[in-house]
C-alpha positions, 0 to 999 in steps of 0.5 A: 850757822854764820856769825859776823864778828866782832862778837863779845864772848858769847854762847853760840848755840845751846842744847835744848835739854839735858838729854841733848848734846851738840856735835861740832863738825866744822868751824871756819874763821875768816878774819877781816882785821889781823890783830894777834889774838886767840879765839876758842870754842869752849864747852860751857859746862867744862870750860874745856876748849874743843878748838882754837884759832890763832890769829896772826898780827899780819895777814898770811898769804892766801885766803886767810880762812882758818878751818877746824875740821872735826869730821873723820870716819863715819859721818854719823859719829864724827865731830867734837861733842859738847857735854849733854845740856851744855852750850858752845861758847866763843871766847877771844883774847883780843877780840876778832873781826870777820866771819865765823861759819859753824857746822853743828848738829843737835843730837838727842841721847 
């Protein structure tokens, strides 16, 4: 899933039923503007963050792409799991402009 930012705090993806959950394998954020900000991916049911990007107020040396990689070990079981029936939510403190790429699976229980 690719998203062009800015996006107001929003639900990014939703489980289709209470017997399905989302598993986030990877999230990559490439800011196009640098303003001190925090961008979090949350479980909409619990409000708990599954990952957070800290955006500096000055562009770092290099590509500027920040990656949260939740995959490890067995590909089948890897990733950050969201509560069954819940959504993946994006929340930011000062907003952000750029590009967000997500690798997310919908898994039936």
